[in-house]
MARDOLUM-389315 format. One line per field, with one value per residue (C-alpha): x, y, z negated; residue number from 1. Coordinates in steps of 0.001 Angstrom, whole numbers, always signed. Layout:
BEGIN
x <- c(X, ...)
y <- c(Y, ...)
z <- c(Z, ...)
i <- c(NUM, ...)
END
This chain:
BEGIN
x <- c(+8212, +8844, +7128, +4026, +3819, +1940, -1056, -1248, -3248, -5759, -6411, -6752, -9050, -11301, -11215, -12410, -15536, -17405, -20381, -20269, -23099, -23421, -25595, -23622, -24881, -24695, -25112, -28369, -27282, -23989, -24095, -20959, -20534, -20746, -19483, -21855, -20178, -20248, -18742, -15698, -12253, -9165, -6030, -3181, -585, +2154, +2422, -13, -3404, -5567, -8933, -10649, -11644, -15136, -15292, -17231, -14255, -10777, -8043, -5382, -2400, -3632, -619, +175, -3536, -4802, -8230, -9236, -8481, -10727, -13480, -13062, -13479, -16455, -17998, -17761, -19553, -16762, -16098, -12567, -10546, -7264, -4373, -1771, +745, -413, +1866, +5318, +7529, +8274, +11418, +10180, +7118, +6970, +5505, +8138, +9591, +6224, +7051, +9312, +12617, +12037, +8891, +10852, +11629, +13054, +13007, +10105, +11128, +11440, +10800, +14167, +12834, +10116, +10385, +7847, +6450, +5354, +1576, +1414, +3334, +1195, +3354, +2143, -1403, -1016, +313, -2733, -5076, -3408, -3517, -7351, -7851, -6164, -8314, -11523, -10006, -9336, -12789, -12077, -15038, -12775, -9246, -6948, -4471, -1694, +737, -1524, -249, +3050, +2390, +2701, +6030, +9570, +9275, +12183, +9284, +7441, +3935, +1629, -1800, -3712, -1814, -2507, -6305, -6426, -4498, -6663, -9800, -8457, -7953, -11498, -13117, -10981, -12003, -15609, -15632, -14823, -17588, -15130, -15367, -12216, -10855, -9040, -5678, -4600, -4239, -6004, -5837, -7425, -10290, -12910, -12244, -12226, -14927, -17482, -15224, -14243, -16483, -14470, -11299, -8207, -6181, -3075, -2592, -5067, -5313, -1510, -1103, -4380, -5738, -9102, -11087, -9703, -11612, -15000, -16039, -16316, -18317, -20617, -21239, -21981, -18938, -16575, -13381, -10764, -7905, -4760, -2673, +892, +2221, +3513, +2046, -1464, -1087, +10, -2974, -5723, -8753, -8266, -7807, -10697, -13110, -12197, -12636, -15981, -16984, -15868, -17322, -14020, -13239, -9671, -7293, -4034, -1715, +1942, +3616, +4397, +804, +1642, -1116, +1480, -1158, -4441, -6491, -9867, -11702, -14963, -14647, -15616)
y <- c(-8803, -9709, -13163, -11193, -9028, -11411, -11047, -7328, -6906, -9504, -8365, -4758, -5335, -7635, -5294, -2306, -3854, -4195, -2009, +169, +996, +4581, +3965, +4057, +3823, +6805, +6308, +8172, +8927, +10378, +11404, +9503, +6996, +3438, +1267, -1955, -5210, -5887, -2904, -3320, -1631, -600, +72, +2184, +4160, +4726, +5789, +7831, +6946, +4885, +6154, +3860, +814, +381, -97, +1460, +2384, +3840, +3570, +6253, +8062, +11036, +13036, +12393, +12582, +15989, +17172, +17584, +13965, +12946, +15294, +13562, +10027, +11346, +12727, +9268, +7769, +6563, +6817, +7568, +6242, +8209, +6089, +7399, +5998, +6679, +4403, +5201, +8117, +8361, +10318, +11312, +13234, +17089, +16948, +14297, +16868, +17208, +14042, +14435, +12673, +11144, +9176, +7431, +3701, +952, +708, -896, -4331, -4032, -173, +1420, +4813, +4349, +3933, +2797, +5781, +5797, +5966, +7598, +10632, +13894, +14826, +11550, +12365, +15878, +14709, +12339, +15214, +17283, +14537, +13958, +17677, +17218, +14286, +16398, +19296, +17083, +15573, +12121, +9910, +7739, +7161, +4086, +4842, +2158, +551, +446, -2801, -1692, -3261, -6602, -5763, -5018, -1297, -871, +1071, -40, +561, -2411, -3754, -1584, +1724, +428, +33, +3476, +5046, +3035, +4179, +7667, +7380, +6195, +8772, +11601, +10288, +10217, +13701, +14870, +12872, +10360, +6714, +4768, +1348, -919, -1974, -5426, -5644, -8831, -9885, -6764, -6902, -8341, -5179, -2766, -3864, -1611, +1457, +1107, +1053, -1432, -3409, -3511, -6544, -7974, -11497, -13251, -15960, -16478, -16681, -18643, -15738, -14918, -16367, -13561, -10848, -12443, -10078, -7246, -9749, -10532, -6839, -6368, -4199, -4927, -6370, -5145, -7489, -7668, -10514, -10352, -13878, -14895, -18312, -16917, -14309, -16976, -19368, -17016, -19425, -21222, -17981, -16173, -18992, -18796, -15112, -15429, -17974, -15837, -12695, -11054, -8151, -9694, -8218, -9714, -6752, -5888, -5130, -1711, -990, +741, -778, -2643, -5498, -6164, -9417, -8707, -11712, -9648, -9855, -13666)
z <- c(+22657, +26463, +26026, +25397, +28406, +30677, +28245, +28706, +31851, +31250, +27786, +28453, +31115, +29053, +25994, +27930, +29528, +26358, +25853, +22599, +20174, +19379, +16294, +13157, +9448, +6903, +3468, +2724, -1048, -116, +3547, +3999, +6948, +5937, +8748, +9402, +9016, +12770, +14107, +16507, +16367, +17999, +15882, +17349, +15198, +17850, +21479, +23676, +22360, +24731, +24234, +26809, +24858, +24189, +20622, +17622, +15639, +16407, +13601, +14444, +12664, +10648, +11082, +14746, +16161, +17072, +16057, +19712, +20192, +17301, +18738, +22032, +20567, +18625, +21831, +23465, +20449, +18238, +14760, +13656, +10805, +9972, +8682, +6158, +3586, +89, -1680, +139, +847, +4648, +5402, +8901, +7867, +7749, +4221, +2799, +372, -1447, -3451, -6343, -6022, -9362, -7969, -5278, -5544, -3570, +268, +1819, +3288, +7030, +7153, +6005, +6437, +3704, -58, -2623, -4857, -8464, -8137, -11479, -10531, -9906, -6802, -5274, -6114, -4863, -1653, -1224, -1815, +935, +3269, +2407, +3123, +6545, +7144, +6445, +8542, +11545, +11567, +10486, +9392, +7138, +5773, +5617, +2829, +3187, +949, -2061, -3449, -4773, -8114, -6436, -4592, -5576, -5957, -8759, -10419, -13536, -12856, -13253, -11969, -14225, -12788, -9178, -9902, -11365, -8278, -5788, -7492, -7585, -3698, -3216, -5506, -3742, -174, -1259, -2893, +583, +2205, +3880, +3901, +2725, +3375, +1086, +2953, +1730, -2001, -1838, -5450, -6565, -4164, -6664, -8893, -6162, -3608, -4960, -4691, -1121, +2229, +4107, +4191, +6397, +6124, +7794, +8722, +6475, +9398, +9400, +5647, +5042, +2926, +4482, +1684, -467, +1667, +1349, -1419, +1284, +3584, +811, +152, +4001, +4483, +7543, +7299, +10019, +10356, +12513, +13308, +14700, +14877, +18388, +18023, +17465, +20109, +22701, +21769, +20285, +20724, +17411, +15317, +17177, +16582, +12945, +12922, +14427, +11962, +9123, +10646, +10659, +13013, +14120, +16606, +17791, +18454, +18399, +14897, +16232, +16783, +20002, +22240, +24268, +24343, +22572, +22102, +20253, +18911, +19398, +23132, +23172)
i <- c(1, 2, 3, 4, 5, 6, 7, 8, 9, 10, 11, 12, 13, 14, 15, 16, 17, 18, 19, 20, 21, 22, 23, 24, 25, 26, 27, 28, 29, 30, 31, 32, 33, 34, 35, 36, 37, 38, 39, 40, 41, 42, 43, 44, 45, 46, 47, 48, 49, 50, 51, 52, 53, 54, 55, 56, 57, 58, 59, 60, 61, 62, 63, 64, 65, 66, 67, 68, 69, 70, 71, 72, 73, 74, 75, 76, 77, 78, 79, 80, 81, 82, 83, 84, 85, 86, 87, 88, 89, 90, 91, 92, 93, 94, 95, 96, 97, 98, 99, 100, 101, 102, 103, 104, 105, 106, 107, 108, 109, 110, 111, 112, 113, 114, 115, 116, 117, 118, 119, 120, 121, 122, 123, 124, 125, 126, 127, 128, 129, 130, 131, 132, 133, 134, 135, 136, 137, 138, 139, 140, 141, 142, 143, 144, 145, 146, 147, 148, 149, 150, 151, 152, 153, 154, 155, 156, 157, 158, 159, 160, 161, 162, 163, 164, 165, 166, 167, 168, 169, 170, 171, 172, 173, 174, 175, 176, 177, 178, 179, 180, 181, 182, 183, 184, 185, 186, 187, 188, 189, 190, 191, 192, 193, 194, 195, 196, 197, 198, 199, 200, 201, 202, 203, 204, 205, 206, 207, 208, 209, 210, 211, 212, 213, 214, 215, 216, 217, 218, 219, 220, 221, 222, 223, 224, 225, 226, 227, 228, 229, 230, 231, 232, 233, 234, 235, 236, 237, 238, 239, 240, 241, 242, 243, 244, 245, 246, 247, 248, 249, 250, 251, 252, 253, 254, 255, 256, 257, 258, 259, 260, 261, 262, 263, 264, 265, 266, 267, 268, 269, 270)
END
């Protein structure tokens, strides 16, 4: 992390100089926000939220972000996407006891305080409903449900790809019923089957792992793909990945894995 600190001052200064568009698309048939393919974004889930970036969209933590902060972002012309985990149990959340112990699976690799959950379990879906209600109450424009690709991970649970598709469509429908837009987080192999159900995509590391071709169904549908990259070699030399992001029309950020705003490079800043 210390190797990245010299980037901080320059990047933050450049990022906050962009002008931001205050015009956002709304789906006339549903009165739901539909982000345009070229909207810019900032993603911060930890630490004191920096609200000074001149971007169209902020992606923030649903639980930890107060409604008045979301309102202030709206007042500044931003739309707000609210992040929550839909496919894991988080021991540190106040609502952790809402999920049945029988629905818990293996720990999530790299996140010892999280465990995969059985997406077929009613307590899991009940918690999702509660969190979507909270997103509506706080004034979020959209939600980013995370960890919706358990079927393709070692969960020690026996749900399969069809169960995951059913759960992800449940997520999308439940969000839409509340007038919220919803993004598909990763789950690359199921994008062709889910692109019509979701309003945008949030991806991690498609440049690093040479997977950006897999998100093209969203781009073909004129829906944005918000992408984040964490690899030190890309952050130290961002020109190549940013050229590729611009060529593909991806909204790529190079940010710390902790998503704490320690530094930020946006490929949309030119």
